[in-house]
BAVO-280959 format. One record per residue (C-alpha): residue in three letters; x, y, z. Coordinates in steps of 0.02 Angstrom, whole numbers, plus 50000, padded with zeros to 5 digits. Example, Ala and Ser with C-alpha at 12.3 -4.5 7.8 and 13.67 -1.06 7.14 Angstrom:
2
  resn   east  north     up
   ALA  50615  49775  50390
   SER  50684  49947  50357
//
This chain:
579
  resn   east  north     up
   MET  49990  49990  50001
   GLY  50064  50169  49938
   THR  50071  50327  50065
   ALA  49932  50398  49989
   HIS  49823  50263  50015
   LEU  49878  50248  50192
   LEU  49838  50425  50224
   THR  49676  50408  50153
   PHE  49626  50238  50261
   LEU  49686  50319  50415
   LEU  49575  50478  50371
   VAL  49424  50379  50340
   LEU  49466  50285  50507
   PHE  49460  50452  50626
   VAL  49292  50527  50523
   ILE  49205  50349  50580
   LEU  49287  50380  50750
   VAL  49232  50548  50773
   ALA  49067  50499  50699
   ARG  49046  50372  50843
   ILE  49109  50477  50984
   TYR  48967  50599  50911
   PHE  48833  50480  50918
   LEU  48890  50421  51093
   PHE  48902  50581  51182
   ILE  48787  50701  51080
   VAL  48644  50585  51001
   SER  48647  50475  51149
   GLY  48635  50618  51278
   PHE  48506  50675  51188
   ASP  48401  50521  51186
   GLU  48440  50511  51370
   ARG  48387  50677  51406
   LYS  48239  50642  51308
   LYS  48196  50482  51414
   GLU  48221  50565  51557
   GLN  48090  50708  51510
   GLU  47963  50552  51474
   ASP  47998  50466  51642
   THR  47945  50632  51744
   GLU  47827  50594  51893
   GLU  47697  50707  51777
   ALA  47733  50601  51641
   ILE  47712  50435  51736
   ILE  47564  50497  51817
   ALA  47463  50545  51649
   SER  47525  50381  51568
   ALA  47454  50289  51719
   VAL  47300  50380  51722
   LYS  47276  50345  51534
   LEU  47299  50146  51565
   PHE  47171  50174  51719
   LYS  47036  50244  51616
   ALA  47062  50117  51487
   GLY  47039  49977  51613
   LYS  47190  49900  51587
   HIS  47228  49885  51771
   ASP  47358  49746  51746
   ALA  47467  49857  51634
   VAL  47445  49996  51781
   GLN  47501  49885  51906
   LYS  47653  49818  51809
   TYR  47703  49997  51739
   LEU  47673  50072  51918
   LYS  47785  49941  52008
   ARG  47928  49982  51900
   HIS  47928  50181  51931
   ILE  47871  50175  52109
   PRO  48047  50151  52179
   ARG  48109  50282  52102
   TYR  47964  50402  52177
   TYR  47948  50306  52320
   LYS  47850  50461  52429
   SER  47734  50506  52270
   VAL  47575  50482  52360
   PRO  47477  50521  52186
   LEU  47558  50369  52098
   ARG  47527  50256  52254
   SER  47353  50333  52244
   ILE  47329  50274  52062
   LEU  47404  50114  52109
   VAL  47291  50081  52272
   ASN  47138  50111  52170
   SER  47192  49985  52030
   TYR  47213  49871  52147
   PHE  47040  49908  52230
   LYS  46964  49879  52067
   ASN  47046  49708  52039
   GLU  46987  49673  52219
   LYS  47181  49638  52270
   TYR  47128  49704  52443
   ASN  47290  49655  52519
   MET  47403  49741  52396
   ALA  47304  49902  52413
   ILE  47303  49897  52602
   ALA  47499  49889  52599
   HIS  47511  50052  52482
   LEU  47387  50132  52580
   ALA  47482  50117  52732
   ALA  47638  50177  52642
   ILE  47539  50331  52606
   LEU  47490  50349  52778
   GLU  47672  50334  52828
   ILE  47712  50486  52709
   ASP  47544  50589  52745
   PRO  47459  50534  52924
   TYR  47339  50648  52881
   ASN  47260  50595  52723
   TYR  47098  50551  52790
   SER  47044  50491  52602
   ALA  47170  50357  52610
   LYS  47121  50307  52815
   GLY  46955  50303  52742
   MET  47001  50184  52599
   LEU  47101  50084  52713
   ALA  46949  50056  52814
   ASP  46846  50008  52669
   CYS  46989  49881  52617
   TYR  46974  49794  52781
   LYS  46800  49780  52776
   LEU  46804  49705  52602
   ASN  46959  49596  52649
   GLY  46856  49528  52792
   GLN  46975  49621  52920
   VAL  46817  49673  53031
   ARG  46900  49738  53188
   LYS  47025  49811  53092
   ALA  46911  49909  52993
   ILE  46805  49954  53155
   GLU  46958  50016  53248
   THR  47008  50130  53080
   TYR  46838  50202  53052
   GLU  46829  50230  53242
   GLU  47001  50338  53209
   ILE  46935  50428  53082
   LEU  46777  50486  53183
   GLU  46899  50535  53313
   GLU  46974  50652  53193
   GLU  46809  50697  53096
   PRO  46635  50668  53202
   ASN  46542  50717  53034
   GLU  46626  50583  52916
   LEU  46463  50493  52856
   GLN  46544  50341  52762
   ALA  46634  50315  52932
   VAL  46467  50325  53031
   LEU  46366  50207  52902
   SER  46504  50079  52880
   LEU  46515  50069  53084
   ALA  46333  50038  53095
   GLU  46351  49913  52943
   LEU  46471  49807  53028
   PHE  46403  49809  53201
   ARG  46232  49754  53126
   LEU  46338  49613  53038
   LEU  46415  49559  53218
   LYS  46255  49559  53292
   ASN  46311  49688  53407
   LYS  46155  49777  53426
   PRO  46184  49912  53548
   ASN  46330  49989  53460
   SER  46239  49954  53286
   LEU  46113  50059  53370
   LYS  46229  50199  53416
   TYR  46294  50225  53245
   LEU  46114  50209  53168
   LYS  46061  50369  53278
   MET  46215  50459  53218
   VAL  46165  50427  53046
   LEU  45989  50516  53087
   ASP  46090  50677  53171
   ASN  46222  50692  53027
   PRO  46211  50849  52933
   LYS  46287  50758  52788
   SER  46158  50608  52785
   THR  46042  50597  52627
   ASN  45857  50564  52622
   GLU  45907  50392  52576
   ASP  46019  50378  52715
   ILE  45912  50425  52845
   GLU  45780  50312  52754
   ASN  45894  50155  52794
   ALA  45937  50204  52961
   LEU  45777  50226  53008
   VAL  45718  50044  52947
   TYR  45856  49965  53047
   LEU  45835  50062  53194
   ALA  45652  50011  53205
   ARG  45709  49813  53146
   ILE  45850  49817  53279
   ASN  45743  49888  53425
   THR  45601  49759  53374
   GLU  45729  49621  53389
   LEU  45772  49681  53566
   ALA  45591  49692  53610
   ASP  45608  49860  53629
   PHE  45434  49916  53547
   GLU  45419  50086  53604
   GLU  45587  50135  53550
   ALA  45551  50021  53371
   ILE  45375  50136  53375
   LYS  45464  50298  53369
   TYR  45558  50256  53210
   LEU  45419  50175  53126
   ASP  45309  50323  53163
   ARG  45437  50434  53066
   LEU  45442  50309  52915
   GLN  45254  50318  52903
   GLU  45262  50516  52911
   LEU  45387  50483  52751
   TYR  45274  50366  52661
   PRO  45091  50394  52732
   GLU  45016  50250  52603
   ASP  45154  50117  52638
   PHE  45054  49965  52704
   SER  45220  49865  52755
   ILE  45257  50015  52877
   MET  45062  50006  52952
   THR  45096  49818  52974
   GLN  45257  49840  53068
   ARG  45181  49997  53165
   VAL  45020  49874  53226
   ASN  45126  49736  53274
   ALA  45243  49852  53384
   PHE  45086  49916  53451
   ALA  44992  49766  53489
   LYS  45162  49699  53581
   THR  45153  49857  53702
   LYS  44953  49809  53689
   ASN  44891  49996  53628
   TRP  44750  49930  53558
   ALA  44685  50108  53530
   LYS  44822  50135  53412
   CYS  44814  49970  53329
   LEU  44614  50008  53290
   GLU  44685  50163  53214
   ILE  44798  50088  53106
   TYR  44682  49960  53051
   GLU  44517  50078  53013
   ARG  44657  50182  52888
   ILE  44704  50005  52815
   LEU  44522  49958  52786
   ILE  44479  50136  52707
   LYS  44608  50070  52573
   ASN  44551  49891  52561
   PRO  44355  49907  52595
   ASN  44328  49709  52569
   ASP  44487  49652  52660
   LEU  44395  49522  52791
   ASP  44560  49494  52880
   THR  44570  49672  52923
   TYR  44380  49686  52969
   GLU  44411  49548  53103
   LYS  44554  49636  53172
   ILE  44467  49792  53190
   GLY  44334  49664  53309
   GLN  44479  49604  53387
   MET  44523  49777  53436
   LYS  44358  49839  53504
   PHE  44357  49684  53606
   ASN  44522  49704  53682
   LEU  44466  49892  53714
   GLN  44302  49802  53805
   ASN  44197  49905  53663
   TRP  44078  49758  53692
   ASP  43926  49822  53589
   GLU  44035  49876  53450
   ALA  44146  49716  53455
   LEU  43976  49626  53460
   GLU  43924  49712  53304
   PHE  44080  49671  53199
   TYR  44066  49488  53231
   GLN  43889  49479  53203
   LYS  43941  49552  53017
   LEU  44076  49434  52998
   LEU  43945  49294  53035
   GLU  43852  49346  52875
   THR  44005  49310  52771
   ASP  44069  49152  52836
   GLU  44006  48982  52785
   ILE  43895  48890  52921
   GLY  44014  48751  53000
   SER  44174  48819  52946
   LYS  44307  48854  53061
   ASN  44275  49027  53049
   TYR  44090  49002  53086
   ILE  44141  48921  53254
   LEU  44271  49044  53298
   HIS  44155  49199  53264
   LYS  44011  49124  53364
   ASN  44126  49074  53506
   ARG  44196  49256  53513
   ILE  44012  49304  53521
   ALA  43990  49210  53686
   GLU  44151  49285  53743
   ILE  44074  49463  53711
   TYR  43931  49413  53816
   ILE  44016  49329  53969
   ASN  44148  49496  53972
   ASN  43969  49591  53947
   GLY  43892  49516  54101
   LYS  43761  49425  53992
   ASN  43826  49249  54053
   GLU  43640  49161  54036
   GLN  43647  49214  53836
   ALA  43838  49133  53827
   ILE  43791  48981  53908
   GLU  43631  48956  53795
   LEU  43722  48998  53643
   LEU  43884  48888  53691
   THR  43753  48738  53735
   GLU  43659  48738  53553
   LEU  43844  48759  53467
   ILE  43911  48616  53577
   LYS  43779  48509  53518
   GLU  43821  48535  53343
   TYR  44005  48527  53352
   PRO  44052  48430  53505
   ALA  44233  48410  53450
   GLU  44262  48573  53475
   ASP  44359  48604  53625
   MET  44370  48789  53630
   LEU  44169  48798  53654
   ALA  44188  48692  53812
   PHE  44322  48805  53884
   THR  44209  48954  53849
   LEU  44064  48882  53925
   ALA  44164  48855  54069
   GLN  44197  49034  54083
   ALA  44025  49048  54068
   TYR  43983  48953  54217
   LEU  44127  49030  54312
   GLY  44058  49219  54276
   ASP  43873  49134  54343
   GLY  43973  49065  54492
   ASP  43947  48890  54445
   TYR  44114  48813  54505
   GLU  44051  48633  54503
   ARG  43983  48619  54315
   ALA  44152  48741  54257
   VAL  44283  48622  54352
   ALA  44178  48470  54262
   LEU  44186  48532  54103
   TYR  44373  48571  54126
   THR  44398  48389  54200
   ASN  44310  48315  54042
   LEU  44428  48407  53918
   MET  44570  48341  54013
   GLU  44544  48151  53950
   ASP  44595  48205  53751
   LEU  44729  48331  53775
   PRO  44921  48294  53734
   GLN  45032  48288  53888
   ASP  45099  48468  53862
   GLN  44929  48541  53869
   LEU  44874  48428  54001
   PHE  44997  48495  54109
   ILE  44928  48669  54080
   VAL  44756  48623  54108
   ARG  44787  48537  54275
   LYS  44848  48698  54337
   HIS  44720  48799  54265
   ILE  44590  48686  54354
   SER  44698  48700  54533
   ASN  44696  48882  54523
   LEU  44506  48876  54476
   VAL  44464  48760  54621
   GLY  44578  48892  54736
   ASN  44473  49024  54701
   TRP  44310  48909  54722
   ALA  44362  48876  54906
   GLU  44417  49056  54929
   ASP  44231  49100  54879
   LEU  44174  48956  55000
   PHE  44284  49043  55140
   ALA  44216  49201  55116
   LYS  44042  49144  55153
   GLY  44089  49053  55292
   SER  44101  48878  55236
   TYR  44252  48854  55313
   ASN  44259  48649  55318
   LEU  44200  48654  55136
   ALA  44327  48760  55077
   PHE  44467  48671  55153
   ASP  44401  48520  55050
   LYS  44415  48615  54900
   PHE  44591  48674  54939
   PHE  44656  48501  54949
   LEU  44560  48475  54802
   ALA  44659  48591  54706
   LEU  44815  48520  54777
   LYS  44767  48365  54687
   TYR  44779  48440  54521
   ASP  44934  48533  54569
   GLU  45024  48460  54707
   ASP  45148  48586  54688
   ASN  45050  48761  54672
   PRO  45123  48884  54779
   ASP  44965  49013  54779
   ILE  44860  48858  54847
   TYR  44974  48832  55000
   TYR  44978  49032  55025
   LYS  44773  49046  55019
   LEU  44795  48888  55133
   GLY  44899  48981  55257
   ALA  44790  49142  55243
   CYS  44637  49044  55289
   ASN  44717  48928  55447
   TYR  44782  49118  55497
   TYR  44608  49179  55480
   VAL  44530  49035  55611
   LYS  44696  49061  55712
   SER  44752  48875  55672
   PHE  44949  48957  55671
   ALA  45051  48794  55660
   ASP  44944  48757  55496
   ALA  44961  48905  55417
   VAL  45155  48922  55474
   SER  45173  48742  55385
   HIS  45071  48814  55221
   PHE  45159  48972  55209
   LYS  45336  48878  55245
   ARG  45286  48755  55097
   ALA  45229  48900  54990
   ILE  45389  48990  55011
   ALA  45491  48825  54965
   LEU  45406  48819  54790
   ASN  45430  48997  54766
   PRO  45579  49065  54862
   GLU  45551  49248  54791
   ASP  45369  49262  54841
   ALA  45370  49412  54958
   ARG  45189  49386  54994
   SER  45223  49211  55071
   TYR  45364  49280  55176
   LEU  45268  49431  55243
   ALA  45095  49305  55284
   LEU  45235  49196  55382
   GLY  45296  49335  55480
   TYR  45127  49396  55540
   VAL  45099  49205  55595
   LEU  45250  49204  55699
   ASP  45218  49370  55779
   GLU  45037  49288  55828
   LEU  45157  49149  55896
   GLY  45257  49269  56000
   ASP  45401  49210  55895
   LEU  45463  49387  55851
   LYS  45642  49348  55797
   ASN  45592  49233  55673
   ALA  45455  49334  55628
   ASP  45568  49490  55623
   ALA  45672  49394  55494
   ALA  45515  49345  55386
   PHE  45495  49523  55364
   SER  45669  49541  55322
   ASP  45663  49432  55178
   VAL  45514  49520  55114
   LEU  45620  49685  55116
   ARG  45773  49590  55028
   ILE  45651  49544  54894
   ASP  45538  49709  54886
   PRO  45643  49840  54989
   LEU  45503  49971  54978
   ASN  45372  49852  55041
   VAL  45284  49957  55152
   LYS  45189  49828  55248
   ALA  45338  49743  55276
   LYS  45422  49900  55355
   THR  45285  49937  55472
   ALA  45296  49753  55527
   HIS  45490  49767  55547
   ALA  45473  49938  55669
   ILE  45317  49871  55767
   THR  45406  49690  55797
   LEU  45566  49803  55845
   ALA  45470  49901  55953
   LYS  45379  49734  56051
   GLN  45563  49691  56075
   TYR  45602  49850  56178
   ASN  45726  49897  56038
   LEU  45661  50065  56035
   GLU  45784  50172  55964
   THR  45794  50062  55807
   SER  45601  50044  55805
   ILE  45588  50233  55795
   GLU  45718  50263  55650
   ALA  45614  50114  55573
   PHE  45446  50196  55590
   GLN  45533  50361  55507
   ASP  45581  50286  55380
   VAL  45404  50223  55346
   LEU  45327  50386  55371
   LEU  45444  50457  55218
   GLN  45342  50341  55111
   ILE  45164  50378  55186
   PRO  45178  50538  55301
   ALA  44978  50550  55314
   ASP  44957  50382  55386
   PRO  44864  50408  55529
   ASP  44899  50241  55610
   ILE  45086  50242  55558
   ASN  45090  50410  55651
   TYR  45019  50340  55805
   ASN  45130  50193  55818
   THR  45272  50307  55810
   ALA  45204  50401  55950
   LEU  45199  50254  56041
   ALA  45385  50207  56007
   TYR  45439  50384  56078
   GLU  45324  50341  56224
   MET  45404  50208  56264
   TYR  45574  50279  56241
   GLY  45523  50398  56364
   ASP  45525  50546  56246
   ILE  45347  50618  56287
   GLU  45391  50780  56191
   ASN  45386  50677  56005
   ALA  45253  50571  56059
   ILE  45130  50710  56105
   LYS  45191  50788  55933
   TYR  45153  50619  55826
   TYR  44996  50577  55929
   LYS  44935  50742  55875
   LYS  44983  50723  55685
   ALA  44885  50547  55688
   LEU  44724  50633  55754
   LYS  44756  50780  55619
   LEU  44751  50653  55485
   ASN  44589  50570  55576
   VAL  44507  50659  55719
   ASN  44429  50491  55753
   HIS  44585  50402  55797
   ILE  44499  50335  55965
   GLU  44678  50257  56040
   ALA  44766  50429  55981
   ARG  44648  50545  56072
   HIS  44643  50436  56233
   ASN  44837  50408  56242
   VAL  44885  50594  56228
   SER  44728  50642  56347
   LEU  44827  50527  56473
   ILE  44972  50604  56452
   LEU  44898  50802  56451
   GLY  44754  50752  56588
   TYR  44648  50817  56487
   ASP  44546  50771  56322
   ILE  44619  50874  56180
   ILE  44483  50854  56073
   GLU  44340  50939  56185
   ARG  44459  51063  56237
   GLY  44463  51112  56052
   GLU  44655  51130  56066
   SER  44756  51148  55918
   LEU  44827  51008  55835
   ASP  44976  51097  55748
   ASP  45109  51161  55887
   PRO  45156  51023  56006
   ASP  45281  51139  56070
   GLU  45150  51247  56161
   ILE  45076  51111  56258
   ALA  45117  51084  56437
   ILE  45176  50918  56472
   GLN  45095  50824  56605
   GLN  45159  50650  56672
   THR  45030  50517  56723
   GLU  45064  50351  56818
   GLU  44953  50265  56678
   GLU  45040  50101  56603
   ILE  45105  50137  56423
   PRO  44989  50047  56303
   GLU  45046  49902  56175
   ILE  45110  49945  56014
   ILE  44941  49922  55891
   ASP  44979  49792  55770
   MET  44895  49856  55598
   GLN  44979  49697  55522
   THR  44838  49586  55409
   ILE  44883  49449  55265
//
C-alpha cells in the first residue's frame, strides 16, 4: 500500500471514530435526556391515568411497580396504584400501599377511609372498625365512617353499637334522605329484635310520615303497638287499612279484635255478627266467630246468653274443645264452679301431655278460687276440702298453699298456717307475699325473732314494701329495741307521711322510749289526719290530763303544750298487720 492510500485509510478511520464519538456523546445524550423527560412524575401519572381509564389494570400495576421505587414518596402514584388494586379486588396489595401513603401523609383522611374500606372488604372486620373509629375521632361528621360502622356492628350482631351509629346517621348533617330512611328501617328492626317496641315505634312513625300509604310500614307499626297492648293505636291503623281495602275481611276481623280488647263490647259484637254473615255455616271461622260472640256476652255480664249459645253450639260441634273452655268461663261468671270444673276435667281426657299440664294448673287455680269463695261465705270445712282438691290437680301450686295458710291464719290455726306458708316459700322462694304472711303468723305466736327475719326477707325481695317496713318497726318495738324501731317508723313515714296509724305507732314508740314531747307531736299528727282515731285521742289525753279534742286545742303546734306526766301504763303497740 502506497503512502497516499495509507493516509486516505487513516482519514476515513478518523472520520468514523469522530462520528461514533458524536453519536455516543451527543445523540445518545439527547435520547437519554428525552427519556428522562418522559420518566418524570407528571409523565408517569399521565400515562398511568390513561391506562387506568382504559381499564387496563394489570398494565397499570406493572407500569407503576416499575416506577414507584424511583418515586417512593409519591402519594399520587401510589393512589393510582391503590385504586387499580381496589378495582381488581386485590385488597391486600391496596392495604400495603395505603399504609405507605399514611406513613408519608398521616393526615390523609381519604387514604384512611379507603384503608378502612379495604379492611372491611377483605374481611378484616376488627381492623376496619378500629380505623373507622379513628376517622370519627378526627372527623366526627364523616358520614361514610358512621354508615360503615353501623353496618359492621349490625353484621356482628352487636346491637347496642349498631343502634349507636344508626342514631348518628339521623343526626349527621351530611346524611341524604336515603341514608336516613335506611337508618330508620334498621333502627326499627333492631329495636323490634330487642323487644324495645316503644323505641321501634318512634322510628316506624317517622317512616310512616315519609311514606303515609306504605302498608308494610303500617303492618310493622300495628304489630309493635300490639306488643305494647296499645289497642287504640292498633284500631286506628287497622281502620286506615280498611279504608284502602274495604273488602279485606282479615282487617275487618282485626278491628273486631281491637274493639274486644278495648272492651267496647257492643261495637265488638256488631263486628263479629257482620263477620258471621260472610262465614260458611260450620266452617272454622263460623265456629270461631260464634265463640267470640259468647266471650263478648261473658265479658259483658250476659252469662246466661253465653251459656245458651254455647250449649247449642256444643251439640252441633262436640269435637270443638274451645267451646267447652268458653262455656266453663260462662259458668264461672255465673258463679257455678262445679259445672266449670266438671267441664275442664272432661276436657283433660283427650289432651296431649303438654296441654294437660297447663289445664291441670288452670283447674287447680280455679278450684282454689272456689275454695276462697266458700271460705268468704263462712263454709270453712267445705273450703278446706276444695283447697285439698286443688292440690290434687297441682300438688306444687304455691298459690294454693298461700291461700291455705291465710285461711288457717284467719281461723287461728297458726301451726298449720306456718306449715303452709313455708311450703309456699319452698315452691317459690322469691314470693314476698308468703314471707310477709309467715312473719305475721310468727308474730302472733310470739316468735318475734323469726317474725322479724321473715319481714327482712320481704324487704330483701321488695325493699320498698311498706307493710313489711311497718311490721319490722312494730316487731322491734315489741322487743323493746325502741331507738331502732323509731328509726324504722320514720323511714316508713317518708313513704306514707299521711297515714294516721303509722303516726300513732311512731308516737307509741316515742312514749315507750320516754320521749314524751315527740310522742305528743305524733299523737297530734295522727289526730289531725283522723280526728276519730280513738287510741291516739285516748293516749294523748292520758299524757296531758285532759281531752284535747273536747278542749278544742290546736293540733298543729306541740311545742306550746304543757306536758303532764301520768302514772298510766304505756299501752301496747297497735298491730295493724293483715294478710
